[in-house]
N, C-alpha and C positions, 0 to 999 in steps of 0.2 A: 203129362210128365209126373209121376208119382214119386215121392221122397218120404222115406221114414227116418226119423232121427233117432239115433241111439244114445241115450243119456244113461251112463253106468250100466246097469243091469235091465233098464227098463227101455221099452220101445214106447214111443209115444206118437206114432204114427196117425193114431184114430182122433187125437185130440185136434180141435180147430183153432186153437191158440196157444201159445207158449209164453210163459214168464220171461221177464228180460232174462234172468239167468240161463233159461233153458234155451233161449235163442241165441245167447251169446255162446253157450257151448256148442250148439249145434252148427254155429258160423266160426268156431275157432277164435272168438273174439272175447274181449274183456267185459263185462256188464257195464262199465263207464262209458266204453265205446258204443254199445248199443244204445244206452240212454242218450248219448250225443247225437247218434244218427237218428234216433226218433224226433229229438228236439229240433234237428236241423229240417227234419222232413224227409231224409234220405230213407228212412225204413218206415212204412206205415205202422201205427198203433193204436190201439184201442183203449180208452181210459174208462175205469168203473172206479169211480171216487178217486183216491191217490193210486189204485193200481193201475198199471201199463201191462198190456199184453200184446204179444205179435202175432197177428194172423200166419198161421202156417204157409198160406199161400202166398203171402207177400215174401216170405224167405225163399219159397221155391221160385217166385218170379225174379228176385235179387239173383239167384244161381243162374237161371236161364238166361237171364240179360246178360250177364258176365260172360257166358257162352257163346252169345251171338256172333259169329264171325270167325271163332276159333276154328283153326285149321290144323289139326296135329300133323298133317304132312310138311307144312311149312316149319314146324318145330323141328322135326325128324331131319329136314333138309338143312336147316342152320346148324343143328349139331353136328351132322355129317360132314360139312363144309369146315366146321370149327377144327373137327378131329384130323381132316385132311389138311388144313392149313397148319396146325401144329405138327403134324408128321412131315411137313414139307412136300406133300404131294400136291400136284395140280388140283385145283377144285372143280369137279364137274359142274356142268350148268344147270343139270337139273337130275335130281334122283328121286323118284317117286316110291311111294310105298302103297300097296294094293289096299284098298277099302273092303 
């Protein structure tokens, strides 16, 4: 799976590494949280002197791992059953959405 991260007007999909600020923006996180994640070892980074950079592939893998086991049909079924419950309708046992 390939991702291209858009930062402002620039596409940085060709870069192998992102600065902490670029990684934070790509993930929708603060710079401080990205620094914390790298310190804890939750997000791999490379050090060049005092500079930290995040491999683009590490961000891709974090996203892929977060999506493991995600089933959009189960979300849609829960949303539909919540709507039925709020409307006072009986909740159907299963409602499948075509893939």
